[in-house]
C-alpha positions as CSV (number, residue, x, y, z in Angstrom):
1,X,-8.2,17.8,9.3
2,X,-7.6,16.8,12.8
3,X,-4.1,15.5,12.3
4,X,-1.8,12.5,11.7
5,X,-0.8,9.9,14.4
6,X,0.5,6.4,14.5
7,X,-2.5,4.0,14.7
8,X,-3.3,1.8,17.5
9,X,-4.1,-1.9,17.0
10,X,-7.7,-1.5,17.6
11,X,-7.8,0.9,14.7
12,X,-6.1,-1.7,12.2
13,X,-9.6,-3.2,11.2
14,X,-10.8,0.3,10.0
15,X,-7.3,0.8,8.1
16,X,-7.9,-2.3,6.2
17,X,-11.2,-1.2,5.2
18,X,-10.1,2.2,4.2
19,X,-7.2,0.7,2.2
20,X,-9.5,-1.8,0.4
21,X,-12.1,1.0,-0.2
22,X,-9.4,3.3,-1.8
23,X,-7.7,0.8,-4.0
24,X,-10.7,-1.4,-4.8
25,X,-10.6,-0.1,-8.6
26,X,-6.8,0.7,-8.6
27,X,-5.1,-0.8,-11.8
28,X,-3.0,-3.0,-9.5
29,X,-5.8,-4.7,-7.9
30,X,-7.8,-4.9,-11.4
31,X,-4.7,-6.5,-12.8
32,X,-4.3,-9.2,-10.0
33,X,-7.8,-9.6,-8.5
34,X,-11.1,-11.2,-9.3
35,X,-13.1,-9.5,-12.0
36,X,-16.4,-9.2,-10.2
37,X,-16.1,-6.0,-7.8
38,X,-17.7,-7.8,-4.6
39,X,-15.6,-10.7,-4.9
40,X,-12.6,-8.4,-5.5
41,X,-13.6,-6.5,-2.4
42,X,-13.7,-9.7,-0.2
43,X,-10.3,-10.8,-1.5
44,X,-8.7,-7.4,-1.0
45,X,-10.2,-6.8,2.7
46,X,-8.7,-10.1,3.6
47,X,-5.4,-9.1,1.9
48,X,-5.2,-5.8,3.5
49,X,-6.0,-7.2,7.0
50,X,-3.2,-9.6,6.7
51,X,-1.1,-6.8,5.3
52,X,-1.7,-4.4,8.3
53,X,-1.0,-7.3,10.8
54,X,2.4,-7.9,9.0
55,X,3.3,-4.3,8.9
56,X,2.3,-4.0,12.6
57,X,4.4,-6.9,13.7
58,X,7.4,-6.5,11.2
59,X,7.5,-3.2,10.1
60,X,5.9,0.3,11.0
61,X,4.9,2.6,11.5
62,X,1.4,2.7,10.6
63,X,0.0,6.2,10.3
64,X,-3.6,7.7,10.4
65,X,-5.1,10.9,9.0
66,X,-8.2,11.8,11.0
67,X,-11.1,14.1,9.8
68,X,-13.8,15.0,12.3
69,X,-12.5,12.5,14.8
70,X,-12.7,9.5,12.5
71,X,-9.7,7.6,10.7
72,X,-9.9,8.8,7.2
73,X,-6.5,8.0,5.6
74,X,-4.0,5.4,6.3
75,X,0.0,5.1,5.4
76,X,1.4,1.7,6.3
77,X,5.3,1.8,6.2
78,X,8.4,-0.4,6.8
79,X,11.2,1.5,8.5
80,X,14.6,1.5,6.7
81,X,15.9,-2.0,7.1
82,X,12.7,-3.7,8.1
83,X,11.5,-4.8,4.8
84,X,11.0,-7.4,3.7
85,X,9.0,-9.2,6.6
86,X,10.2,-12.7,7.2
87,X,9.4,-15.1,4.3
88,X,7.1,-17.1,6.4
89,X,4.7,-14.3,6.6
90,X,3.6,-15.2,3.1
91,X,1.0,-17.7,4.7
92,X,-0.9,-14.8,6.0
93,X,-1.8,-13.8,2.5
94,X,-2.8,-17.4,1.3
95,X,-6.2,-17.6,2.5
96,X,-7.3,-14.4,0.7
97,X,-5.7,-15.5,-2.6
98,X,-7.2,-19.0,-2.3
99,X,-10.5,-17.3,-1.8
100,X,-9.6,-15.5,-5.2
101,X,-9.1,-18.6,-7.1
102,X,-6.1,-19.9,-8.9
103,X,-5.5,-17.5,-11.6
104,X,-5.7,-14.5,-9.2
105,X,-3.2,-16.3,-6.9
106,X,-0.8,-16.7,-9.8
107,X,-1.3,-13.0,-10.8
108,X,-0.9,-12.1,-7.3
109,X,2.5,-14.0,-7.1
110,X,4.0,-12.6,-10.2
111,X,3.0,-9.0,-9.0
112,X,4.7,-9.6,-5.8
113,X,7.9,-10.7,-7.5
114,X,7.8,-7.8,-9.7
115,X,7.4,-5.6,-6.9
116,X,10.2,-7.1,-4.7
117,X,12.6,-6.5,-7.7
118,X,11.9,-3.0,-7.8
119,X,13.0,-2.1,-4.4
120,X,16.3,-0.3,-4.2
121,X,19.3,-2.1,-2.7
122,X,20.3,0.7,-0.2
123,X,18.3,1.2,3.0
124,X,15.1,2.8,2.4
125,X,11.6,3.4,4.1
126,X,8.9,1.5,2.3
127,X,5.7,3.3,1.9
128,X,3.6,0.2,1.2
129,X,0.2,1.6,1.3
130,X,-1.1,5.3,1.1
131,X,-5.0,5.4,0.9
132,X,-7.5,7.6,1.7
133,X,-11.2,7.0,2.2
134,X,-12.8,7.7,-1.1
135,X,-15.2,10.2,0.7
136,X,-12.3,12.2,1.9
137,X,-10.1,12.1,-1.2
138,X,-8.8,15.4,-2.6
139,X,-8.9,17.0,0.7
140,X,-5.0,17.0,1.5
141,X,-5.2,14.0,3.7
142,X,-2.7,11.8,1.3
143,X,-0.1,14.9,1.2
144,X,-0.5,15.2,5.0
145,X,0.4,11.5,5.2
146,X,3.3,11.5,3.1
147,X,4.7,14.8,4.7
148,X,4.7,12.6,8.0
149,X,6.2,9.7,6.5
150,X,9.1,11.8,5.1
151,X,9.5,13.9,8.3
152,X,10.0,10.6,10.3
153,X,12.1,8.9,7.6
154,X,15.8,8.1,8.4
155,X,16.5,7.1,4.8
156,X,15.0,7.7,1.3
157,X,11.3,6.9,1.0
158,X,10.3,4.4,-1.8
159,X,7.1,3.3,-3.1
160,X,5.5,1.5,-6.1
161,X,2.4,2.4,-7.7
162,X,0.2,0.6,-10.6
163,X,-1.8,3.8,-11.0
164,X,-0.4,6.0,-13.8
165,X,-2.5,9.1,-12.2
166,X,-0.5,8.6,-9.0
167,X,3.0,9.1,-10.9
168,X,2.6,12.9,-11.3
169,X,0.9,13.1,-7.8
170,X,3.9,11.4,-6.2
171,X,6.3,13.6,-8.4
172,X,4.5,16.8,-7.0
173,X,5.5,15.2,-3.5
174,X,9.3,15.1,-4.5
175,X,9.3,11.6,-5.7
176,X,11.3,10.6,-8.8
177,X,10.7,7.5,-11.0
178,X,13.4,5.0,-10.7
179,X,12.1,2.4,-12.9
180,X,8.9,0.5,-14.1
181,X,7.8,-3.0,-15.0
182,X,5.0,-4.8,-16.7
183,X,2.3,-6.5,-14.6
184,X,-0.5,-9.2,-15.5
185,X,-3.2,-7.9,-17.5
186,X,-1.2,-5.2,-19.1
187,X,-0.7,-3.0,-16.1
188,X,2.4,-1.3,-15.3
189,X,4.1,-0.7,-12.1
190,X,6.1,2.2,-11.5
191,X,9.0,2.5,-8.8
192,X,9.5,5.7,-7.3
193,X,11.9,7.0,-4.4
194,X,12.1,10.4,-2.7
195,X,15.8,11.1,-1.9
C-alpha cells in the first residue's frame, strides 16, 4: 500500500466508481436498487457521484487509499457536527432514483429514513462509505482507511451497514453494535459505533 490521504476533487469520479463497484452486490443495494445488475450499476454510480459531491461540499474528509500509485479504496466521512447535510441536497439524489424507477425510489426513501433514525444523538463522525476496489479487497486497505478515520476523529465514529459479513469485520476494528432495523426486501441495517 502506498498510503492514505485526503482526496482531491479531480479524484472524486474514480472514488464514485470504486464505491459503486465495491457495493454493487451489497445487501443494502440489493434491497434498494433495481434487480438487473447493469441497471443497478448505472443508478448506483449516479447516486455515488452525487453522494461524493455532497460529502465534499458539506462533510468530509474523503480519504483515499492508494496501491501502486492508483486509488484503490475510499472512506467518505462527515466530521462531527456536519451530518446531516442540508435538506435541499436530496435533490442531487433524485435523478439517479428516477432512473431506477418508482419502486426503487420508494425503497430508497424508506432506507434513508431507517439510516437517519439510527444515528446517535451525541456528536459523532459519520463513516458513510468504506469501499475498496474489488481487485484490492482483503489487502488491508479497508483497515488502513478506518485507522485514518479513527486517528483523525474528534468524536466517536459511527457507521451503518446492511452486510452481515461486515458486522464482525467492524467489530474487529473496535466498533460495537448499538442497534439494528429492518430494510426493504427482508434486509437488515446494523448501526455501529467506535467509542
